[in-house]
TORKOL-428611 format. One line per 10 residues: their letters; for each residue y, x negated, z negated of C-alpha. Coordinates in pm, 1 decimal, decimal comma. Example, Ala and Ser with C-alpha at 12.3 -4.5 7.8 and 13.67 -1.06 7.14 Angstrom:
as	-450,0:-1230,0:-780,0 ~ -106,0:-1367,0:-714,0
//
This chain:
mqtrhcdvai	-7,0:-18,4:-3,4 ~ 334,3:-127,2:109,0 ~ 634,7:-138,1:-142,8 ~ 981,5:-130,9:-85,7 ~ 1253,1:-218,3:-298,6 ~ 1627,0:-90,6:-275,4 ~ 1942,2:-20,7:-462,5 ~ 1969,5:343,5:-336,3 ~ 1708,3:549,4:-179,1 ~ 1842,0:872,0:16,2
igtgtagmga	1613,7:1166,4:88,2 ~ 1759,9:1356,2:392,0 ~ 1951,1:1254,3:659,5 ~ 2166,9:1614,1:692,8 ~ 2549,2:1618,9:640,9 ~ 2549,2:1508,9:302,7 ~ 2274,5:1255,1:337,5 ~ 2470,2:1074,5:624,8 ~ 2773,9:1103,5:403,8 ~ 2575,4:936,4:117,4
yraakahtdk	2424,0:669,9:327,0 ~ 2790,2:555,2:446,1 ~ 2948,2:565,4:109,4 ~ 2654,6:379,9:-75,3 ~ 2671,1:110,9:227,9 ~ 2989,1:48,0:121,3 ~ 2879,0:-118,1:-217,4 ~ 2519,0:-252,3:-120,6 ~ 2338,8:-338,7:195,8 ~ 1997,6:-208,2:13,1
vllieggvyg	2009,2:131,6:113,7 ~ 1692,7:341,2:243,8 ~ 1723,7:664,8:436,8 ~ 1416,4:861,8:410,5 ~ 1373,2:1201,7:633,7 ~ 1039,8:1394,8:664,9 ~ 1181,4:1604,0:906,0 ~ 1387,8:1602,3:1254,1 ~ 1753,1:1396,9:1259,1 ~ 2011,3:1645,7:1323,7
ttcarigcmp	2216,5:1826,7:1033,1 ~ 2189,6:2211,6:946,7 ~ 2503,1:2290,1:1118,0 ~ 2462,2:2110,2:1426,3 ~ 2095,3:2229,2:1495,2 ~ 2072,4:2613,9:1349,4 ~ 2418,9:2654,5:1186,6 ~ 2783,2:2627,6:1264,5 ~ 2771,7:2498,9:1650,8 ~ 2500,2:2731,2:1794,5
sklliaaana	2616,5:3044,8:1589,8 ~ 2992,0:2960,4:1735,3 ~ 2875,9:2915,8:2077,1 ~ 2683,1:3263,5:2043,1 ~ 3001,4:3429,3:1919,4 ~ 3226,1:3285,8:2160,5 ~ 3002,5:3454,8:2444,2 ~ 3051,9:3776,9:2223,6 ~ 3393,6:3771,1:2222,5 ~ 3416,7:3707,9:2576,0
ahaaqeaggf	3213,2:4017,3:2669,1 ~ 3418,7:4229,6:2404,8 ~ 3738,5:4131,6:2543,6 ~ 3627,5:4255,5:2881,8 ~ 3481,1:4578,0:2748,8 ~ 3829,9:4632,8:2536,7 ~ 4073,8:4524,9:2823,8 ~ 4128,5:4879,9:2905,5 ~ 4322,8:4907,2:2596,2 ~ 4581,6:4695,7:2772,1
gvhvngmrie	4577,8:4881,8:3065,6 ~ 4313,9:4597,3:3238,1 ~ 4016,9:4741,0:3389,0 ~ 3705,1:4539,6:3426,3 ~ 3450,6:4659,0:3669,3 ~ 3102,6:4572,8:3690,0 ~ 3063,2:4358,6:3401,9 ~ 2722,5:4244,7:3320,1 ~ 2554,5:4016,4:3050,2 ~ 2284,6:3786,1:3132,5
gnevmqrvqr	2114,6:3686,7:2824,6 ~ 1914,1:3401,5:2952,2 ~ 2235,0:3238,7:3072,7 ~ 2394,7:3318,5:2754,6 ~ 2126,2:3138,3:2573,9 ~ 2081,9:2837,8:2803,9 ~ 2455,3:2777,8:2740,7 ~ 2379,6:2789,6:2375,6 ~ 2073,8:2569,8:2387,8 ~ 2249,4:2300,4:2624,6
erdrfvgfvv	2541,8:2265,2:2399,6 ~ 2358,8:2277,8:2092,0 ~ 2142,2:1999,2:2180,5 ~ 2459,1:1817,5:2278,4 ~ 2589,4:1836,5:1936,7 ~ 2256,3:1754,3:1799,8 ~ 2220,1:1457,1:2014,5 ~ 2568,6:1314,1:1879,6 ~ 2420,0:1303,7:1508,6 ~ 2079,1:1172,9:1622,0
dtvdgwsead	2282,4:891,7:1814,0 ~ 2443,7:822,0:1497,9 ~ 2145,2:773,3:1274,7 ~ 1960,6:598,9:1547,4 ~ 2237,2:353,2:1556,4 ~ 2208,2:238,3:1186,3 ~ 1977,5:-31,7:1129,4 ~ 1595,5:24,9:1161,0 ~ 1557,2:-132,9:816,9 ~ 1744,6:109,1:670,6
rirahaafea	1543,8:404,7:783,1 ~ 1222,9:550,2:748,9 ~ 1036,9:876,9:878,2 ~ 805,5:996,9:608,4 ~ 816,8:1282,4:315,1 ~ 899,8:1155,3:-9,0 ~ 785,3:1266,0:-367,0 ~ 846,2:1135,0:-718,9 ~ 591,1:949,0:-858,3 ~ 778,1:837,9:-1178,9
pgvlrlddgt	1173,5:780,8:-1267,6 ~ 1302,4:570,8:-1007,3 ~ 959,3:531,7:-772,3 ~ 900,4:733,3:-452,2 ~ 580,5:775,9:-291,9 ~ 582,7:867,4:64,9 ~ 312,8:1021,1:259,6 ~ 292,3:726,6:518,6 ~ 138,3:533,0:241,7 ~ 462,4:352,8:134,7
rveagrivia	574,8:309,9:-217,5 ~ 981,9:336,9:-291,4 ~ 1112,4:143,1:-591,9 ~ 1486,7:240,7:-594,9 ~ 1752,7:177,9:-862,6 ~ 1928,5:496,0:-801,1 ~ 1827,2:805,8:-560,2 ~ 2031,1:1055,2:-389,6 ~ 1849,3:1409,7:-326,9 ~ 1995,1:1568,2:-12,8
tgsrtfippp	1725,0:1750,0:114,0 ~ 1923,2:2046,4:237,0 ~ 1819,5:2428,1:204,8 ~ 1586,3:2700,4:421,8 ~ 1618,0:3077,0:471,8 ~ 1499,0:3305,7:179,7 ~ 1265,7:3560,9:301,6 ~ 1289,5:3879,4:90,0 ~ 997,3:4083,6:-44,9 ~ 976,0:4326,4:241,2
laalararvd	956,4:4043,2:519,1 ~ 752,2:3817,6:319,9 ~ 432,7:4035,1:378,6 ~ 473,9:4004,1:740,9 ~ 331,1:3674,0:929,4 ~ 575,1:3404,6:901,1 ~ 593,7:3367,0:1251,6 ~ 682,5:3686,4:1322,4 ~ 1008,7:3697,8:1087,5 ~ 1309,0:3538,3:1285,1
tnetvfewpd	1578,3:3347,6:1084,8 ~ 1857,6:3125,1:1208,3 ~ 1632,5:2863,3:1255,1 ~ 1436,4:3017,3:1542,6 ~ 1703,2:3285,9:1692,8 ~ 1883,9:3036,6:1887,2 ~ 1558,2:2937,6:2068,4 ~ 1506,6:3300,9:2207,4 ~ 1489,9:3272,4:2593,6 ~ 1697,1:3577,2:2630,1
fpasvavfga	1768,1:3865,9:2404,5 ~ 1570,2:4121,0:2264,0 ~ 1662,4:4504,8:2263,3 ~ 1722,7:4530,7:1947,5 ~ 1717,3:4370,6:1597,1 ~ 1707,7:4460,2:1232,0 ~ 1941,9:4185,1:1041,5 ~ 1879,5:4197,9:667,5 ~ 2165,9:4025,0:468,3 ~ 2532,1:4100,2:488,9
gvialeigqa	2649,1:3754,8:435,7 ~ 2795,1:3485,7:669,3 ~ 2474,2:3472,8:880,8 ~ 2405,1:3802,7:899,8 ~ 2736,8:3922,3:1010,4 ~ 2807,7:3648,2:1250,8 ~ 2495,5:3669,3:1414,7 ~ 2452,0:4076,6:1415,3 ~ 2785,0:4148,3:1532,5 ~ 2749,1:3855,4:1830,9
lhrlgvrvrl	2414,7:4018,5:1916,9 ~ 2600,6:4343,8:1892,9 ~ 2845,4:4243,5:2126,8 ~ 2619,4:4117,9:2375,8 ~ 2447,9:4453,1:2436,5 ~ 2159,2:4440,7:2148,4 ~ 2124,1:4739,1:1929,9 ~ 2149,1:4624,1:1581,4 ~ 2144,1:4743,2:1211,9 ~ 2254,9:4557,5:919,0
fgrsqriggi	2052,0:4593,6:581,3 ~ 2244,2:4503,1:269,6 ~ 2113,7:4594,9:-85,3 ~ 2472,8:4618,5:-217,9 ~ 2826,2:4701,3:-105,7 ~ 2921,5:4336,6:-93,9 ~ 2974,2:4190,0:232,3 ~ 3074,5:3843,8:376,8 ~ 3102,3:3717,1:21,0 ~ 3408,1:3915,7:-63,2
tdpevaeqar	3478,9:3987,9:-442,8 ~ 3792,8:4174,5:-386,3 ~ 3716,8:4519,0:-401,5 ~ 3994,2:4614,7:-185,9 ~ 3946,3:4362,6:77,1 ~ 3559,8:4441,1:74,4 ~ 3649,0:4792,2:119,8 ~ 3855,6:4717,8:454,7 ~ 3609,0:4462,1:574,8 ~ 3330,4:4738,9:560,6
salgaelpla	3542,4:4964,5:737,1 ~ 3644,0:4754,8:1017,8 ~ 3301,8:4602,0:1055,8 ~ 3134,1:4928,1:1024,3 ~ 3343,2:5084,5:1285,3 ~ 3177,6:4849,6:1546,4 ~ 2848,9:4781,7:1401,8 ~ 2585,8:4986,6:1204,5 ~ 2565,6:4917,1:849,7 ~ 2277,9:5009,0:619,1
lsstvdtvvd	2475,9:4877,2:271,0 ~ 2340,6:5008,6:-74,8 ~ 1997,7:5056,8:72,9 ~ 1662,7:4988,8:-18,3 ~ 1400,2:4884,3:222,6 ~ 1077,7:5023,7:146,9 ~ 860,6:4867,1:414,0 ~ 872,2:4679,3:734,8 ~ 571,6:4752,1:937,1 ~ 452,7:4505,7:1234,8
egngflvrwr	321,6:4738,9:1472,2 ~ 268,8:4433,9:1737,4 ~ 504,9:4504,6:2008,1 ~ 796,2:4561,5:1750,5 ~ 845,1:4675,5:1400,5 ~ 901,5:4978,9:1200,0 ~ 1170,2:4963,2:917,9 ~ 1159,4:5256,7:656,4 ~ 1409,8:5232,7:382,7 ~ 1630,9:5474,6:162,0
dadgkaqeer	2027,1:5473,3:226,0 ~ 2272,8:5466,0:-22,2 ~ 2244,7:5836,9:-91,6 ~ 1869,8:5803,7:-163,0 ~ 1767,4:5985,0:170,0 ~ 1444,5:5837,3:322,6 ~ 1547,3:5658,5:711,6 ~ 1329,7:5498,6:962,8 ~ 1422,7:5321,6:1296,9 ~ 1211,1:5071,8:1511,2
farvlaatgr	1319,9:4734,0:1631,2 ~ 1179,9:4477,7:1882,3 ~ 1283,8:4176,4:1624,8 ~ 1372,5:4133,0:1238,6 ~ 1574,8:3863,7:1158,7 ~ 1621,8:3728,0:768,6 ~ 1950,7:3602,8:690,5 ~ 1950,4:3673,0:297,8 ~ 2061,1:3361,7:184,2 ~ 1928,1:3027,0:172,2
ipnidglale	1711,6:2824,2:-104,5 ~ 1695,5:2456,5:-182,3 ~ 1443,4:2242,2:-8,4 ~ 1276,6:2119,9:-337,7 ~ 930,1:2185,2:-239,5 ~ 680,2:1893,1:-258,3 ~ 972,8:1637,3:-417,0 ~ 753,2:1650,2:-769,2 ~ 1065,2:1659,1:-955,2 ~ 883,4:1706,1:-1257,5
hagiplnaeg	796,3:1343,1:-1234,5 ~ 1170,4:1224,8:-1186,4 ~ 1202,5:1229,2:-1548,7 ~ 1519,9:1457,5:-1597,3 ~ 1526,4:1805,5:-1736,4 ~ 1477,9:2100,6:-1489,4 ~ 1667,4:2404,6:-1494,7 ~ 1498,2:2768,5:-1425,1 ~ 1504,4:2724,5:-1042,4 ~ 1360,1:2372,7:-1081,5
lpdhdpatgr	1662,1:2174,3:-1005,0 ~ 1826,8:1933,2:-1236,1 ~ 2183,6:2022,7:-1363,5 ~ 2438,4:1796,1:-1209,8 ~ 2797,6:1703,3:-1256,8 ~ 3015,0:1848,3:-918,8 ~ 3260,6:1609,3:-981,9 ~ 3007,0:1291,1:-960,7 ~ 2697,2:1428,1:-797,1 ~ 2529,8:1303,9:-1119,8
cgdsaiflag	2220,4:1453,7:-1293,0 ~ 2301,0:1415,1:-1685,1 ~ 2287,3:1042,1:-1753,2 ~ 2013,9:951,9:-1505,2 ~ 2009,7:760,3:-1199,9 ~ 1937,5:1049,4:-962,8 ~ 2240,5:1234,5:-779,5 ~ 2231,8:1540,3:-587,2 ~ 2440,3:1646,1:-265,3 ~ 2476,3:1902,2:14,3
dvtgelpllh	2290,6:2262,0:29,1 ~ 2002,8:2133,3:-210,7 ~ 2245,8:2211,0:-487,8 ~ 2232,5:2572,7:-414,9 ~ 2620,9:2606,2:-475,6 ~ 2825,2:2616,6:-162,8 ~ 2606,2:2567,7:161,6 ~ 2910,6:2477,7:383,5 ~ 2937,8:2171,9:588,9 ~ 3257,5:2030,9:461,9
eaadegriag	3127,3:2070,5:82,3 ~ 2804,4:1868,6:210,2 ~ 3022,1:1610,7:379,6 ~ 3229,9:1596,7:42,2 ~ 2930,5:1599,5:-194,7 ~ 2736,1:1340,5:10,1 ~ 3004,3:1131,8:-6,3 ~ 3075,2:1143,7:-392,9 ~ 2714,0:1097,4:-455,1 ~ 2667,8:810,7:-223,9
dnagryphvq	2956,5:639,4:-372,4 ~ 2863,3:667,7:-740,3 ~ 2513,3:562,0:-637,6 ~ 2635,0:293,8:-498,2 ~ 2855,5:177,1:-760,5 ~ 2665,1:280,4:-1047,0 ~ 2663,2:233,7:-1337,6 ~ 3021,7:244,7:-1293,9 ~ 3026,7:611,0:-1203,5 ~ 3357,6:778,8:-1125,7
pqrrraplav	3486,7:1137,8:-1115,3 ~ 3611,3:1227,2:-802,3 ~ 3846,6:1513,2:-727,3 ~ 3695,5:1817,9:-528,7 ~ 3898,7:1984,7:-252,1 ~ 4049,6:2350,6:-277,0 ~ 3758,2:2586,3:-158,5 ~ 3748,2:2740,1:164,1 ~ 3523,1:2957,9:343,7 ~ 3515,3:3149,1:689,5
vfcepqiaav	3291,6:3407,0:835,6 ~ 3373,3:3414,1:1220,6 ~ 3306,9:3795,8:1274,7 ~ 3562,1:3984,8:1430,7 ~ 3784,6:4067,7:1215,8 ~ 3720,1:3717,5:1042,9 ~ 3656,4:3702,4:657,4 ~ 3790,5:3407,8:480,4 ~ 3820,6:3315,1:104,2 ~ 4030,4:3043,3:-36,9
gqsfqalcqs	4043,9:2872,2:-384,0 ~ 3937,5:3091,1:-719,9 ~ 3778,8:3383,5:-587,1 ~ 3949,0:3754,7:-732,2 ~ 3607,7:3771,2:-956,4 ~ 3680,1:3427,2:-1106,5 ~ 3991,3:3522,7:-1199,8 ~ 3919,5:3822,7:-1334,8 ~ 3631,1:3676,6:-1547,4 ~ 3859,5:3402,6:-1644,2
gqafavgqvd	4105,9:3622,9:-1855,1 ~ 4400,0:3470,0:-1691,1 ~ 4684,1:3647,9:-1630,6 ~ 4769,9:3669,9:-1254,7 ~ 4946,9:3879,7:-1011,2 ~ 4848,5:3991,0:-651,0 ~ 5044,8:4029,1:-332,3 ~ 4888,7:4176,2:-17,7 ~ 4986,4:4266,4:353,1 ~ 4794,6:4544,1:541,9
fagqgrarvm	4732,2:4413,6:929,6 ~ 4750,5:4756,0:1038,4 ~ 5128,3:4772,1:1122,8 ~ 5162,1:4376,9:1147,1 ~ 5364,0:4303,1:1461,5 ~ 5162,2:4018,3:1645,4 ~ 4854,7:4157,2:1520,3 ~ 4938,6:4505,8:1696,9 ~ 5010,1:4296,9:1994,6 ~ 4686,2:4163,6:2027,1
renagvlrvy	4534,4:4497,4:1931,2 ~ 4350,2:4309,6:1633,0 ~ 4550,1:4508,0:1367,3 ~ 4277,2:4561,4:1101,5 ~ 4240,7:4396,8:774,4 ~ 4402,2:4294,2:433,7 ~ 4523,9:3955,3:344,1 ~ 4566,0:3941,9:-80,2 ~ 4714,5:3635,6:-255,2 ~ 4652,3:3532,1:-594,8
aahgsgrllg	4933,9:3355,1:-818,1 ~ 4951,9:3272,6:-1183,0 ~ 5198,4:3422,1:-1428,4 ~ 5445,2:3186,4:-1592,9 ~ 5370,1:2876,8:-1321,5 ~ 5407,5:3101,2:-999,1 ~ 5113,2:2871,2:-882,5 ~ 4902,2:2995,4:-576,2 ~ 4541,4:3055,5:-716,5 ~ 4372,8:3179,6:-466,0
aemvgpraeh	4315,5:3444,8:-171,1 ~ 4051,9:3646,9:10,9 ~ 4095,2:3862,3:331,5 ~ 3960,6:4000,6:659,9 ~ 4179,1:4019,0:956,3 ~ 4294,8:3825,0:1264,7 ~ 4316,2:3464,5:1281,3 ~ 4184,9:3420,8:909,8 ~ 4031,6:3088,9:1010,5 ~ 4390,8:2970,5:1050,9
lahllawsvq	4585,4:3157,6:777,7 ~ 4313,9:3025,2:507,9 ~ 4369,1:2659,7:614,3 ~ 4732,8:2713,9:551,9 ~ 4649,9:2891,3:195,4 ~ 4393,4:2599,0:128,8 ~ 4619,8:2347,7:154,5 ~ 4882,4:2500,5:-38,8 ~ 4635,8:2580,7:-334,7 ~ 4551,3:2186,0:-313,5
agltidamla	4906,8:2085,4:-323,2 ~ 4971,2:2318,2:-645,1 ~ 5254,5:2504,4:-450,3 ~ 5406,8:2801,0:-598,7 ~ 5475,8:3113,0:-441,4 ~ 5826,5:3038,8:-427,3 ~ 5798,7:2712,8:-229,5 ~ 5565,3:2867,3:22,4 ~ 5830,4:3120,4:79,8 ~ 6081,8:2847,9:151,8
mpfyhpvvee	5865,9:2723,7:403,1 ~ 5915,5:2795,9:822,1 ~ 5791,3:3119,7:944,1 ~ 5803,1:3184,2:1341,4 ~ 5824,0:3513,8:1489,7 ~ 5602,1:3707,9:1647,5 ~ 5318,1:3561,2:1442,6 ~ 5022,4:3654,5:1235,7 ~ 5170,1:3405,3:968,0 ~ 5450,4:3669,7:944,3
glrtalrdca	5201,3:3902,1:771,5 ~ 5115,5:3562,4:489,5 ~ 5498,4:3588,3:424,6 ~ 5467,0:3971,3:370,8 ~ 5190,3:3917,9:115,0 ~ 5386,3:3607,3:-59,6 ~ 5694,8:3834,3:-99,6 ~ 5476,5:4110,8:-248,6 ~ 5337,2:3863,2:-475,7 ~ 5671,6:3717,0:-609,5
halhcgpkpv	5797,6:4076,4:-667,5 ~ 5462,9:4113,2:-898,7 ~ 5560,8:3785,4:-1061,6 ~ 5895,4:3891,0:-1123,0 ~ 5806,0:4210,7:-1273,0 ~ 5539,5:4036,2:-1520,7 ~ 5191,9:4065,0:-1632,3 ~ 5034,4:4375,2:-1592,3 ~ 4657,4:4493,2:-1568,9 ~ 4504,6:4396,3:-1190,5
pgcseygpgd	4322,1:4726,4:-1043,5 ~ 3963,2:4655,3:-987,2 ~ 3945,0:4370,4:-1229,8 ~ 3763,1:4577,1:-1487,6 ~ 3452,8:4610,6:-1291,3 ~ 3376,3:4220,2:-1337,9 ~ 3309,2:4160,7:-1707,7 ~ 3270,5:3823,7:-1862,0 ~ 2988,8:3615,9:-1704,4 ~ 2922,4:3873,1:-1425,2
//
């Protein structure tokens, strides 16, 4: 058996693993990357990029279908599903190629293709027979789709996930989408706009990760006007009929429903890839989920020499968060034992459905649970000038600011160009700007950002009036 020694071993070569490698190499040349699967990040292979390629095609089709509202009539439009999927796969492979080329460009001495498991603290056994003794270990093994109970009884190969949907050669006639989060909304709406009959099933009224009740209601209204939603539903059975699936469920009123679909898509969240790691031999305490607790500011697990980074933490499965976590964990693994806390960036999340959904900084739920006095300002996009010009006048933006300091704390929104508004707000949160300081910034006319100014003015008025109970906060008790 071959034994290899290194200062830092990194398990996983996704976004977090790549970031950890670069950061650790700044401190030591003795870094080993271990990958048991394929090179290529989740974002490039099955997440961010292929979904946005599908969404781009869907939005092009939707724009043609809705052009009549501007007096522009498009005749003879057709959607060729095989051509759409060919472009998705071609461009997806191009993005994956960039990632693979990057990893392949690193020293072969630093890379090994094998699955790793802990044999003892600081010792990994690989399935190719290699034994690795490492001074520090970074776990960056990513996550996978969670399969809910109604689908778990089906043959695994018969359940689609975002790991398989982008391999389709063409579109099916219909799809049942289980989930109401980011993946479900993005893929579900895109398929609907491309001519596929779709229904989304959600266990509650939550949608797109939004916690503000008013924003969530507007999101349900706007998306539900286009896309069939079965929220607060209980799925009883999913029957594989060979040529399709029969879904039986009870709706929000308890009424029994059933519908047949050609495919079923699980988009009900993701779970950490820790199977086979044998973390029980790592010499660190594990929580109820089988993971070690870690410090997000350092990536470190307790006082050990083990670090977590990326989706495996089970916290924020977003590329920019994984990149930050990989950099922080790799840097501290490289400089160990001189571990240094690093400032995390302001939280930022975007759902690329239409209208777009976004959340910035502290969520409405977190602020309510904190007991902190905060004010709310909002704008309804129904009457916002630029939004009406574009015929995208649906949704609401709500901003939250601290009483006393007037500092922006966060925002939740559904509406036009939310991805851009969210960036402005995230930068403002991270910079510690007050509502007054933001209002002193330039606003052009006519732009969607004028809606942000309206919300800021409304918030400034609420701050001036002093602390008052915030409607909707009472539904979030401490610790909910």
